C-alpha positions in Angstrom: 171.1 74.4 70.1 170.6 70.6 70.2 168.4 69.4 73.0 169.7 66.8 75.4 168.6 63.2 74.4 165.8 62.0 76.6 166.5 59.2 79.0 164.6 55.9 78.5 164.4 53.2 81.2 164.3 49.7 79.5 163.0 47.4 82.2 164.8 44.1 82.6 164.1 41.0 84.7 164.4 37.2 84.3 163.1 36.0 81.0 162.9 39.4 79.3 164.9 38.9 76.0 164.1 41.9 73.8 165.7 44.5 76.0 168.8 45.0 73.8 166.7 45.3 70.6 164.4 47.8 72.3 167.3 49.8 73.6 168.8 49.8 70.1 165.5 51.1 68.6 165.4 54.0 71.0 169.1 54.8 70.5 168.6 54.7 66.7 165.7 57.2 67.3 168.0 59.6 69.1 167.2 58.7 72.7 169.5 57.6 75.5 168.3 54.2 76.7 169.5 52.4 79.7 168.7 48.8 80.6 167.6 48.8 84.2 166.9 45.7 86.3 163.7 45.7 88.3 165.7 45.2 91.5 167.6 48.4 90.9 164.2 50.3 91.0 163.1 48.3 94.0 166.3 49.1 96.0 166.4 52.8 95.1 169.6 52.4 93.1 167.6 53.7 90.2 164.5 55.8 90.0 161.9 56.5 87.3 162.0 60.2 88.2 165.3 60.3 86.3 163.7 59.1 83.0 161.2 60.4 80.5 160.2 57.1 79.0 159.6 53.7 80.5 159.7 50.7 78.1 158.8 47.1 79.0 160.2 44.9 76.3 159.1 41.6 75.0 160.2 38.1 76.1 159.0 35.6 78.5 159.3 37.2 81.9 159.7 34.5 84.6 159.0 31.9 82.0 155.4 33.2 81.7 154.7 31.2 84.8 151.0 31.2 85.9 150.2 33.4 82.9 152.1 35.6 80.5 153.5 38.6 82.3 151.6 37.8 85.5 154.6 37.6 87.9 156.2 40.7 86.5 152.9 42.5 86.7 152.6 41.5 90.3 156.0 42.8 91.1 155.4 46.1 89.3 152.1 46.5 91.2 153.6 45.5 94.6 156.9 47.3 94.4 156.7 50.1 91.8 153.1 51.4 92.0 154.0 54.7 93.6 157.0 55.3 91.3 154.9 54.5 88.2 151.9 56.6 89.3 154.2 59.5 90.0 156.0 59.0 86.7 152.7 58.9 84.7 150.6 61.5 86.6 153.1 64.1 87.8 156.0 63.8 85.4 153.8 63.0 82.4 156.2 60.3 81.2 155.5 57.9 78.4 155.1 54.2 78.8 155.6 51.5 76.0 154.9 47.8 76.5 155.7 45.5 73.6 154.4 41.9 73.5 155.2 40.6 77.0 155.4 44.2 78.1 151.8 44.7 76.7 150.7 41.7 78.8 152.3 43.2 81.8 150.5 46.6 81.3 147.2 44.8 80.9 147.7 42.6 84.0 148.7 45.6 86.1 145.6 47.5 85.0 147.7 50.4 83.5 145.9 49.4 80.2 143.3 50.1 79.1 142.2 52.8 81.7 145.4 53.7 83.5 144.2 52.2 86.8 147.0 50.2 88.4 145.7 47.3 90.4 142.4 47.0 88.4 142.8 44.4 85.6 139.9 44.7 83.2 140.9 43.0 80.0 143.3 40.2 79.2 145.6 38.7 76.5 144.6 35.1 76.2 146.0 32.0 74.5 146.0 32.3 70.7 143.0 30.6 69.0 145.5 28.4 67.1 146.7 26.9 70.4 150.4 27.5 69.6 153.1 30.2 69.2 152.5 32.5 66.2 155.7 33.9 64.6 155.2 35.8 61.3 155.0 39.2 59.7 151.6 40.8 59.7 149.9 44.0 58.6 148.5 46.5 61.1 146.1 49.4 60.6 147.2 52.4 62.6 144.5 54.4 64.4 147.0 56.6 66.2 144.7 59.4 67.3 144.3 57.7 70.7 148.0 58.0 71.3 149.6 61.5 71.8 152.8 60.6 69.9 151.4 58.6 67.0 149.0 61.1 65.4 149.5 61.3 61.7 151.5 58.1 61.5 151.4 56.0 58.3 148.1 54.1 58.2 149.3 50.6 57.4 152.5 49.1 58.8 154.2 45.7 58.7 155.6 44.2 62.0 156.5 40.8 63.3 154.5 38.9 65.9 155.9 36.2 68.1 153.6 35.2 70.9 151.5 32.4 72.3 149.2 34.5 74.4 148.2 37.5 72.3 144.4 37.3 71.9 142.9 40.5 73.1 139.8 39.6 75.1 137.3 41.7 77.0 133.7 41.5 78.1 131.2 43.0 75.7 130.6 46.0 78.0 134.4 46.6 78.4 134.9 46.2 74.6 132.2 48.8 73.9 133.8 51.2 76.4 137.2 50.8 74.8 135.8 51.5 71.3 133.6 54.4 72.5 136.7 56.0 74.1 138.7 55.4 71.0 141.5 53.7 72.8 142.4 51.3 70.0 145.7 52.2 68.3 146.5 49.1 66.1 144.3 46.5 64.5 145.3 43.4 62.5 144.3 44.0 58.9 144.6 42.8 55.3 146.8 44.4 52.7 144.2 47.1 52.0 143.9 48.1 55.6 140.7 46.4 56.4 140.6 45.0 60.0 140.1 41.3 60.0 139.4 38.3 62.1 140.7 36.0 59.4 143.6 33.7 60.4 146.5 34.1 59.9 146.1 37.8 59.1 144.7 38.1 62.6 147.3 35.7 64.2 145.5 35.1 67.5 141.8 35.8 67.2 141.8 39.1 69.0 138.4 40.6 69.4 137.7 43.5 67.0 141.1 42.7 65.5 142.8 44.7 68.4 146.6 44.5 68.3 147.4 47.5 70.5 145.7 50.1 72.7 146.4 53.3 74.6 145.1 54.6 77.9 142.8 57.7 78.0 145.7 60.0 78.5 147.3 58.7 75.3 150.7 58.4 77.0 150.6 54.6 77.8 150.8 52.4 74.7 150.8 48.6 74.5 151.0 46.3 71.4 151.6 42.7 70.7 153.7 43.0 67.5 157.4 44.0 67.6 158.2 47.4 66.1 161.8 47.2 67.5 162.5 44.4 65.0 162.0 46.8 62.1 164.1 49.9 62.7 166.4 49.1 59.7 165.3 48.3 56.2 167.3 45.0 56.1 165.5 43.6 59.1 162.5 43.0 56.8 162.6 39.5 55.2 161.7 40.9 51.8 164.1 43.9 51.8 165.8 42.7 48.6 162.5 42.4 46.7 160.5 45.5 47.8 161.5 48.9 49.0 160.3 49.5 52.5 161.2 52.2 55.0 161.8 50.8 58.5 158.2 51.0 59.7 158.9 50.3 63.4 161.3 53.3 63.8 158.6 56.0 63.7 157.1 54.8 67.0 160.4 55.3 68.9 161.3 58.5 67.0 157.9 60.0 67.8 158.3 59.1 71.5 161.7 60.6 71.7 160.6 63.8 69.9 157.5 64.1 72.0 159.3 64.1 75.4 162.0 66.3 74.0 159.4 69.0 73.3 157.9 69.0 76.8 
């Protein structure tokens, strides 16, 4: 008997512009996504208790006023903290933040240590001083994330951001590495993590492109896996044979919550 498709809440607010692509990725993976406006969660019209996955898509929420993701992070912390804590701790739901969504997770404190209200790392302006939009290689260190274990070790995704440099104090960086929370690193074609530009498009410390929290159920990354869920989305699809390397993230999330 086929299990019922898990429900995915795709968070939407002013400036978020990758919500439809993210919803499409989850639908392609077999989930049942719904784009939900932040105000629907605030008013009680919608509730996270009705979902198994929360996704915060990319874009420029509130025009990245003050700092990227800052205003949305403040709203999430101010209005949804109880819902999110319950969603994560009691319901054991999964959370995914992509690009601007990763910035939001960092600024709420949900990453790297799952402590909402305690911001401990940041995503700063790119070393280049401008928006970086290109396809890059990532080394996958998926053991930190409960639904990415055993995933392909090198993947190609697109980046499109102006504030993507992962930065932390030396002490915090050592803790992140010691607890093995890094999930993705910018790398060369052989899978070697690199600080070399443009392979590392923003100057992220330790080449960090994505991290998980200690539970392994909250994942944030700067590159856009939702933009590679079909082979023809890759710019070189006519020249090289590539499986859609972004799809496994969404498929693994859907499968993971389906088995709980």
